[in-house]
N, C-alpha and C positions, 0 to 999 in steps of 0.2 A: 115612153112618151116621144112623139115625133119632134125632131129638131125644127126650130123656126129658121128663117132665112138669115137672121142677123143675131149677133151675140155681143153682149157687153161684158167685159172682163175687168176684174181688179186683182191685185196681188197683195198677199199679207202673210206675215209670220205671226207667231203667238203674241207679239207686242202690238200688233195692229188689227186685232179682231174687231174691237169696238169701232175703229175708223172705217173698216170695211162695211160694217152694218150701216153706219151713217151714210156712206156713199151709196149703197144700194137703195137706201130709203129715199134720198133726194132724187136719185135717178127715177125711182118708181113714181114718187108724188109730183115732182117738179118737171121732169123730162117726159113723163108718160111713156116710158120705154115699153114697146110691145114685142120685143124680141126675147131671146133667152138671156139668162144671167149666169155668170160663172165666177167662182173664186179659185184663183191659183193659190193653193195652200202650201206654204213651206214650213215644215217642221211644226205643225199644229196638231195637238192631241185630238184623237177621234171625238172625245166627248165635247170638245169645243167647237166641233163642226156640226153638231146636231141641229143647232138653231138654223143654219143655212140650209141644210137638207130639208128640214121641216117646212121651210118657206118655198121650196122648189128650186132653190139656187143650185146649179151644177157645181160639183167640186172636182178639181184636178189636183191631186197631191203631187208635189214635185220637190226635188232637192236642188239647192244652188249648184251652179256649175263651177264654183271656185271656192277654195278654202282660204279664208282670210278677208281682209278689207281691201277696198279699191280706192285708188286715187289719193290726192292730197287731203281730201275731206273725209277719208275713211268710210266710204260708202259701204253699206251692208251688202254682202254677196247675195242676199235675197233677190236683189234687182235682176240678177242674171237669169232667174226663172222666167222672166218676160220673153226670153228667146224661144221658149216652148210654143209660143203663139204661132211660130212659123214652121211647125211640124205638120205633116200631111193630115193628121187627125182633125185639124181645124178646118179642113176643106168641107166638112159637113155643113158649114155655114157659108153663105155667099159674102157676107161682110162682117167685119169685126171692129169694134171700138174698144180700146183699152184706156182706162183711167186709173191713175194712181189713187191710193186710198186716202191721201191727204188732200182731198178735193171736195168742194161744195158745188153741186150742179143746181142752177136756178131756173133753167128753162129747157126746152126740147133740144135734142142734138141732131135735128134734121140736116143742118148744114154740114155735119160730119158724115152722115150716112149717105148723102147724095154724091160723095166724092168718088173718083175713080183711082185705081192704083193705090199708092201709099201717100197719106196726107197727114199734116200736122201744122199748127200755127208756127210762125217764125218768132223766135225770141228776139227782143230788141237789144238786150245787153250782152247776151252770150253769142260769141262768134265761134267758128270752128276751133280756133286756137284755145279757147277756154275749156275745151273738153279733154285736153291732153296735158300731161305733166312731164317735164324734161327729166331724164335720168342719165346715167353714165353711158348707156348704149347709144347707138346712132339711129335708133328706130324713128325718133321724131324727125331727124333730118331726112330720112328716106321717105317718110310720109309726106313731107312738105314738097317733095318732087312731083308727087301725083295728085295732091290735094291743095286747093287754095285755102289757107288757114285764116284768111280775112273775110271769107264769105259768111253770110248768115247761117245759122243752124237752128234746129228745132229741139224742143224739150220733149223727151219720150214719155213724159207723164200723161200726155194726150196724143194718141195716135189712132188713125183710122185707115183701114185698108181692105181692099177686095181680095178675097182668098185665091183668086185666079193667079196672083203673083207667086203663090207658094208652089215650088217645084220639089221633086223628090230630094234634092240635095240642099235646099235653102237653109234648113236648120244647121246642117253640117258646115256650110259656108260661113254662116254668122258665127258659129262656135269657133271655126278656124281663125277668123279675124280676131275674135276675143282672146283666144289663147296666145296669139301672136303678139298682141298689143296690150295685154292685161297690165303689164308693169307701168304703162304710161297712160292708161285710160282712166277717166274719172266716171266710172259707172257705165251703165248700159247706154246712156246718151251718146258716148263716144263711139261705141261699136255700131249702133244703128245709124248714126250719121255717116259713118264710113260706108256701110253696106248700101244705104239708100241715097248715096251722094247724088246720083244722076236720076233718081226716080221720084224724088220728093216733090209733092204738090203742096203749095202753101194755101192754107185756109185762114179766115179772119181771126185776129188775135183774141176776140171775145171768147173764143173756145179754149183759151189757156192763158189767163191773166195770172202771172206770177206775182203774188201780193207783195212779196218782200221788195220788189222793184219800186214800189210806190210809197212805202210807209203806210201803216194801216189806216184805212178809211179815207185816204186822200183820193183814191179813185177805186170804186168797187162795183161799178155798173158793168157787169159781165155775165155771160152764160155759165162759164166755168171759172171759179176762183181756185187757184192752186197754191197751197201752203207748203211748198217743197223745202223752204228754209224758214227758220224762225225770223219774224219781222220785229224789229225793235219798236216797242210801244211803251213810252214813259219809263225808259231804261230797263225794260223787262223783255226778254226774248221769249214770247209766248206763242204757242200754237192754238188753233181755234178750239181745241178740246180742253184748254186750260182756262179756268176762271180768270177774268181780268183782260182777256183778249176781246176786242170789240165784236168779234164774230162768234163768240162763245154761245150766246143765246140762240142764234140762228142754227149753229151746229148742233146744239143740244136738242132743239126742237125737232130737227131732222132725225136725230137718233131715237128720240122718244116715239116718233111715228113709225119707226121700223117694225115695231111689234104688230102693226096693223097692215103690213104688206100682204096683199093677196094677188098673186100673179095671174089668177084666173079673171081678175077684174082690172083691166088696164085703165089707168087714169088718163084724162085728157091732156095733162101737161100744160105748161105755160109757154106760150109761143111768142117769139120775136119776129117782127116782119123784116123785110129786106132792108128798109131804111134804118131801122134801129141797129141792125148788125153793122151796116156800113158806117153810120155816124159814130157809134161808140168805138168801133175799131180805129177809125181815124183819130178820135180824141185820145184814146189810149196811147197810140203810137206818138201823137204829137206831145202829149204830156211827158212821156219818157224821153223823147229827143230834146225837148226844151230843158229838162233836168240835166241831161248829159252835157249839153252846151253850157248851161249855167254853172254846174259844178266844175267843169273844166276851166271856165273863166275865173271862177272863185279861187281855184287852186293856183292859177298863175298870177292873178292880180289882187287877190285878197277881197275883203268885204267892203269894197268901195261902193258908194251910192250909185255910181255910174252903171255898174253891172247888175245892180238889183232891178234896174228897169227891165232887163230881159226876163227876169223871173216873174214880173208882173203879167207877162203874157199868159202865164199859167192861170191867172184869175179869169182871163177871158175864156179859156177853155172850160173852166169850172162853170161859168155863166151858161155856156152852150150846153154843157153836160146836164145842167139842172132843168133845161127846157127842150130836150130833143123831141119829146112827144108833140109839143106845140109846133116845132119846125116840121116834123114829119107830117102832122095833120094838114098844115098849109100846103106843103108840097104835094101831098096826096090829093087834096081838093083841086089844085090847079091841074094836075095830071088827069084827074077824072073828068074835069070839064073840057080840057083842050085836047087831050090825048087818051081817050078811054081805052084804046087798044093796048097802049103801053101800060096804063094803070092796071088793067085786068091781068096782063102778063106778069107784072111784078107782084101783084097780089097773089097770084097762083104760085109763084116761086117762093 
């Protein structure tokens, strides 16, 4: 079968097979993905891969590049298999999107596929320094000489890149950085942020909303919802595949529809327009920063009524969040009337 120009990849071990099915399902039904699909399979028995093969999903079996756990959160070494994406065999495709298996996709990924070079949304709470852990060596001190540890960083659960950046030694270079800093790295995020330090292009945050940053359901208007950490809900740390999580029914519905995937019949997908992406990205960032400021003031000054005023700003954002389509519609109508050239250009984008 001839390769298509673009490829969507996820990564799973034997514990995340069901999650991978759900991801491929929502990408198929909600994103209307018309490229190839691939599973990076780590230590998964052949009989458990039959479902993916029968659906036409490509399989690349791979082994982790490290023995043991990573970082202060004991990340699984399975994540290191993500580095295989930067081997020359992936140059068969022009563009690659990688999504972690603990993700729900709700709309098309057009904004990721149109990017050049290496792209990923900026995380609002994690900076460069959060991806490294101090130890007895002086590795961290040496890194700080060459890298700004207070600059923003990306979460590698959502990355998009043009394969033209892959060179014969790209994989070896990434592995070299990993083996050098494995003792202080917190998973693959650390290494990819080092390697793409000067090449990273930022895309809107709606393409990687880390749900745990908000508390469940406080803000969930996004194209990509990422459950990379358990989010506390009524004193329970639940993932979306666990009953009791507010996203469980959405996740389960996606999983049930996986049985009806037919890659020969591409779905239309659910589209977001230019204004929706911009407005919701602005609201997400604003919500996070308001909470950061509020929590900081609360930490230093306690729960005084004076500082609760700041938190009330969040309710204003919620008001806007609940009516963006109305705002978009009015702005669009004005543009169409007074600037039809700009309206048509944005509509096409």
